[in-house]
N, CA, C and O of each residue as an XYZ file, in Angstrom:
400
protein
N    -115.211     85.918    155.503
C    -114.115     85.397    156.311
C    -113.785     86.388    157.419
O    -113.791     87.598    157.195
N    -113.499     85.882    158.606
C    -113.191     86.735    159.746
C    -111.729     87.154    159.717
O    -110.894     86.516    159.076
N    -111.438     88.237    160.423
C    -110.044     88.627    160.570
C    -109.366     87.647    161.525
O    -110.028     86.935    162.279
N    -108.044     87.627    161.478
C    -107.262     86.720    162.324
C    -106.452     87.516    163.322
O    -105.969     88.606    163.016
N    -106.303     86.966    164.520
C    -105.382     87.532    165.500
C    -104.258     86.534    165.695
O    -104.497     85.360    165.975
N    -103.020     87.011    165.543
C    -101.846     86.159    165.729
C    -100.851     86.867    166.629
O    -100.805     88.095    166.697
N    -100.052     86.057    167.321
C     -98.978     86.570    168.168
C     -97.679     86.421    167.389
O     -97.361     85.325    166.928
N     -96.925     87.504    167.235
C     -95.637     87.470    166.554
C     -94.538     87.698    167.576
O     -94.677     88.525    168.477
N     -93.449     86.963    167.432
C     -92.308     87.138    168.319
C     -91.045     87.213    167.465
O     -90.848     86.412    166.551
N     -90.196     88.190    167.781
C     -88.946     88.387    167.063
C     -87.807     88.327    168.070
O     -87.833     89.030    169.081
N     -86.795     87.483    167.798
C     -85.682     87.365    168.748
C     -84.391     87.037    168.014
O     -84.370     86.914    166.789
N     -83.316     86.899    168.783
C     -82.009     86.605    168.218
C     -81.413     87.773    167.455
O     -80.485     87.599    166.665
N     -81.947     88.962    167.691
C     -81.503     90.151    166.980
C     -82.544     90.651    165.995
O     -82.497     91.816    165.601
N     -83.480     89.811    165.587
C     -84.526     90.241    164.652
C     -85.369     91.372    165.236
O     -85.915     92.190    164.495
N     -85.473     91.417    166.556
C     -86.292     92.454    167.194
C     -85.744     93.858    166.947
O     -86.473     94.840    167.080
N     -84.465     93.957    166.588
C     -83.862     95.268    166.322
C     -84.537     95.956    165.133
O     -84.528     97.183    165.043
N     -85.110     95.189    164.242
C     -85.807     95.754    163.078
C     -87.202     96.253    163.436
O     -87.878     96.870    162.612
N     -87.629     95.982    164.672
C     -88.991     96.318    165.116
C     -88.938     97.209    166.350
O     -89.717     97.034    167.286
N     -88.008     98.173    166.344
C     -87.823     99.088    167.481
C     -87.612     98.336    168.789
O     -88.066     98.774    169.847
N     -86.921     97.202    168.709
C     -86.584     96.374    169.874
C     -87.807     95.803    170.590
O     -87.715     95.397    171.748
N     -88.937     95.771    169.914
C     -90.146     95.184    170.482
C     -90.202     93.723    170.044
O     -90.300     93.425    168.854
N     -90.139     92.817    171.018
C     -90.092     91.384    170.702
C     -91.457     90.787    170.418
O     -91.575     89.881    169.593
N     -92.484     91.277    171.086
C     -93.803     90.647    171.003
C     -94.814     91.598    170.387
O     -94.909     92.762    170.778
N     -95.556     91.099    169.435
C     -96.601     91.872    168.770
C     -97.831     90.988    168.646
O     -97.773     89.909    168.056
N     -98.940     91.445    169.202
C    -100.215     90.761    168.967
C    -100.912     91.589    167.899
O    -101.222     92.761    168.110
N    -101.157     90.963    166.743
C    -101.710     91.729    165.633
C    -103.012     91.113    165.153
O    -103.205     89.897    165.177
N    -103.891     91.992    164.718
C    -105.126     91.554    164.086
C    -104.959     91.819    162.601
O    -104.820     92.965    162.173
N    -104.976     90.750    161.825
C    -104.796     90.853    160.388
C    -106.138     91.161    159.735
O    -107.162     90.610    160.139
N    -106.145     92.032    158.736
C    -107.409     92.392    158.095
C    -108.015     91.222    157.325
O    -107.328     90.263    156.973
N    -109.301     91.325    157.077
C    -109.988     90.291    156.306
C    -109.433     90.241    154.893
O    -109.068     91.264    154.314
N    -109.375     89.027    154.347
C    -108.933     88.813    152.975
C    -109.924     87.864    152.310
O    -110.572     87.067    152.988
N    -110.046     87.948    150.984
C    -110.944     87.015    150.288
C    -110.384     85.589    150.235
O    -111.116     84.636    149.970
N    -109.083     85.456    150.490
C    -108.449     84.131    150.514
C    -107.828     83.940    151.894
O    -107.565     84.922    152.588
N    -107.587     82.684    152.308
C    -106.986     82.457    153.631
C    -105.590     83.090    153.743
O    -104.827     83.121    152.778
N    -105.285     83.587    154.932
C    -103.952     84.123    155.213
C    -102.947     82.974    155.233
O    -103.194     81.935    155.844
N    -101.820     83.166    154.565
C    -100.725     82.199    154.612
C     -99.498     82.906    155.174
O     -99.493     84.124    155.352
N     -98.456     82.121    155.451
C     -97.211     82.743    155.906
C     -96.639     83.664    154.837
O     -96.019     84.676    155.165
N     -96.836     83.334    153.569
C     -96.380     84.215    152.476
C     -97.031     85.593    152.621
O     -96.349     86.615    152.539
N     -98.359     85.622    152.837
C     -99.069     86.894    153.007
C     -98.599     87.611    154.279
O     -98.417     88.828    154.289
N     -98.408     86.835    155.345
C     -98.010     87.434    156.620
C     -96.651     88.110    156.520
O     -96.475     89.217    157.030
N     -95.685     87.462    155.869
C     -94.344     88.047    155.746
C     -94.404     89.370    154.984
O     -93.746     90.337    155.367
N     -95.186     89.414    153.913
C     -95.350     90.665    153.162
C     -96.018     91.727    154.036
O     -95.630     92.895    154.010
N     -97.029     91.310    154.812
C     -97.726     92.260    155.689
C     -96.772     92.804    156.757
O     -96.770     94.004    157.031
N     -95.966     91.930    157.356
C     -94.995     92.370    158.373
C     -94.023     93.376    157.762
O     -93.744     94.417    158.356
N     -93.508     93.060    156.567
C     -92.548     93.957    155.914
C     -93.169     95.328    155.644
O     -92.489     96.348    155.752
N     -94.447     95.356    155.297
C     -95.105     96.608    154.974
C     -95.683     97.362    156.152
O     -95.963     98.556    156.049
N     -95.867     96.670    157.286
C     -96.567     97.300    158.411
C     -95.799     97.348    159.723
O     -96.053     98.231    160.542
N     -94.874     96.430    159.948
C     -94.210     96.382    161.255
C     -92.720     96.724    161.221
O     -92.203     97.324    162.163
N     -92.034     96.352    160.156
C     -90.592     96.616    160.094
C     -90.389     98.121    160.093
O     -90.978     98.838    159.284
N     -89.546     98.595    161.009
C     -89.346    100.037    161.155
C     -88.245    100.563    160.253
O     -88.285    101.723    159.841
N     -87.271     99.735    159.944
C     -86.176    100.181    159.084
C     -85.493     98.963    158.473
O     -85.525     97.870    159.038
N     -84.887     99.164    157.330
C     -84.081     98.138    156.665
C     -84.840     96.830    156.444
O     -84.434     95.763    156.904
N     -85.936     96.951    155.738
C     -86.768     95.784    155.428
C     -85.963     94.662    154.802
O     -86.269     93.487    155.005
N     -84.922     95.021    154.033
C     -84.112     94.002    153.348
C     -83.370     93.090    154.317
O     -82.886     92.034    153.907
N     -83.267     93.462    155.577
C     -82.643     92.582    156.571
C     -83.630     91.530    157.086
O     -83.233     90.576    157.754
N     -84.903     91.708    156.776
C     -85.921     90.744    157.204
C     -86.405     89.879    156.041
O     -86.552     88.665    156.181
N     -86.648     90.510    154.898
C     -87.208     89.768    153.765
C     -86.243     89.715    152.589
O     -85.379     90.575    152.419
N     -86.422     88.689    151.799
C     -85.723     88.532    150.527
C     -86.763     87.983    149.558
O     -87.211     86.843    149.690
N     -87.140     88.806    148.585
C     -88.239     88.483    147.679
C     -89.495     88.235    148.507
O     -89.917     89.135    149.233
N     -90.113     87.053    148.429
C     -91.387     86.874    149.147
C     -91.252     86.075    150.439
O     -92.256     85.661    151.019
N     -90.027     85.856    150.890
C     -89.833     85.065    152.103
C     -88.879     85.799    153.046
O     -88.429     86.906    152.750
N     -88.579     85.174    154.175
C     -87.606     85.771    155.098
C     -86.202     85.488    154.576
O     -85.980     84.555    153.803
N     -85.274     86.308    155.014
C     -83.884     86.126    154.588
C     -83.333     84.811    155.134
O     -83.770     84.336    156.182
N     -82.373     84.226    154.419
C     -81.686     83.050    154.974
C     -81.092     83.419    156.334
O     -80.588     84.527    156.520
N     -81.154     82.494    157.267
C     -80.640     82.759    158.606
C     -81.713     83.156    159.596
O     -81.418     83.354    160.774
N     -82.956     83.277    159.145
C     -84.063     83.550    160.062
C     -84.903     82.283    160.152
O     -85.498     81.841    159.169
N     -84.939     81.706    161.353
C     -85.761     80.524    161.597
C     -87.194     80.973    161.851
O     -87.431     82.006    162.477
N     -88.143     80.190    161.360
C     -89.551     80.506    161.567
C     -90.221     79.305    162.220
O     -90.150     78.183    161.719
N     -90.870     79.564    163.346
C     -91.620     78.535    164.062
C     -93.081     78.961    164.138
O     -93.388     80.125    164.392
N     -93.972     78.006    163.916
C     -95.402     78.247    164.072
C     -95.864     77.334    165.199
O     -95.829     76.109    165.077
N     -96.297     77.946    166.298
C     -96.706     77.180    167.481
C     -95.616     76.183    167.879
O     -95.898     75.024    168.183
N     -94.373     76.652    167.871
C     -93.173     75.889    168.251
C     -92.828     74.749    167.299
O     -92.093     73.836    167.675
N     -93.347     74.789    166.072
C     -93.025     73.776    165.063
C     -92.358     74.473    163.885
O     -92.831     75.510    163.420
N     -91.255     73.898    163.404
C     -90.543     74.442    162.261
C     -91.503     74.563    161.070
O     -92.188     73.603    160.717
N     -91.542     75.732    160.466
C     -92.476     75.963    159.359
C     -92.220     75.052    158.177
O     -93.127     74.821    157.378
N     -91.007     74.525    158.041
C     -90.705     73.588    156.953
C     -91.582     72.333    157.053
O     -91.909     71.716    156.039
N     -91.953     71.968    158.267
C     -92.800     70.794    158.479
C     -94.283     71.090    158.254
O     -95.103     70.174    158.192
N     -94.616     72.365    158.135
C     -96.026     72.763    158.039
C     -96.415     73.285    156.656
O     -97.546     73.728    156.458
N     -95.496     73.238    155.710
C     -95.829     73.727    154.371
C     -95.151     75.024    154.000
O     -95.446     75.606    152.956
N     -94.223     75.495    154.864
C     -93.407     76.664    154.551
C     -94.296     77.873    154.289
O     -95.141     78.194    155.124
N     -94.134     78.549    153.161
C     -94.880     79.768    152.864
C     -96.374     79.536    152.665
O     -97.168     80.469    152.783
N     -96.758     78.301    152.364
C     -98.159     78.004    152.067
C     -98.986     77.630    153.303
O    -100.183     77.365    153.189
N     -98.349     77.607    154.487
C     -99.095     77.295    155.710
C    -100.230     78.306    155.877
O    -100.010     79.515    155.794
N    -101.432     77.808    156.110
C    -102.593     78.672    156.319
C    -102.702     79.020    157.803
O    -102.847     78.144    158.656
N    -102.631     80.306    158.085
C    -102.678     80.777    159.463
C    -104.018     80.467    160.108
O    -105.064     80.492    159.460
N    -103.959     80.175    161.396
C    -105.144     79.931    162.213
C    -105.230     81.019    163.282
O    -104.212     81.577    163.691
N    -106.428     81.311    163.724
C    -106.595     82.300    164.781
C    -105.791     81.876    166.006
O    -105.799     80.706    166.387
N    -105.104     82.825    166.615
C    -104.291     82.631    167.822
C    -102.996     81.857    167.576
O    -102.367     81.422    168.541
N    -102.573     81.667    166.319
C    -101.248     81.091    166.068
C    -100.182     81.996    166.664
O    -100.357     83.213    166.738
N     -99.080     81.397    167.088
C     -97.897     82.135    167.506
C     -96.802     81.856    166.488
O     -96.414     80.706    166.283
N     -96.309     82.904    165.857
C     -95.266     82.772    164.845
C     -94.017     83.457    165.387
O     -94.045     84.637    165.739
N     -92.921     82.702    165.449
C     -91.670     83.192    166.015
C     -90.639     83.285    164.905
O     -90.465     82.348    164.126
N     -89.957     84.421    164.839
C     -88.878     84.642    163.884
C     -87.599     84.822    164.693
O     -87.484     85.758    165.485
N     -86.643     83.926    164.492
C     -85.390     83.952    165.252
C     -84.230     84.149    164.287
O     -84.011     83.334    163.391
N     -83.499     85.220    164.474
C     -82.327     85.448    163.642
C     -81.180     84.610    164.166
O     -80.890     84.613    165.362
N     -80.523     83.882    163.253
C     -79.349     83.098    163.634
C     -78.085     83.776    163.141
O     -76.993     83.220    163.256
N     -78.226     84.974    162.593
C     -77.073     85.718    162.073
C     -76.595     86.688    163.131
O     -77.348     87.541    163.600
N     -75.347     86.549    163.497
C     -74.780     87.409    164.525
C     -73.449     87.939    164.054
O     -72.662     87.209    163.452
N     -73.194     89.199    164.324
C     -71.897     89.785    163.965
C     -70.798     89.206    164.834
O     -71.054     88.617    165.884
N     -69.580     89.384    164.376
C     -68.498     88.811    165.174
C     -67.197     89.497    164.986
O     -66.202     89.113    165.600
């Protein structure tokens, strides 16, 4: 199986967990099984989050209040954590939680 390249985007405040970098083009390493959003979230938590991982993840998914879009489609419509990533997918994480 080949490695995958995906575009990640973090906004709505989520970028603060990534040294304020909104866009990341990443090449995911080869795996014996297809990459899913479940695998990607764990990989992001272990490789990209710079501080306070608990503000991004909760168990094996993103925290409530973070919207996830895959190629501008709500991940709930695509199988949620079980969506199998495709080369050149764009995955957007938007935080809807704001202080007040």
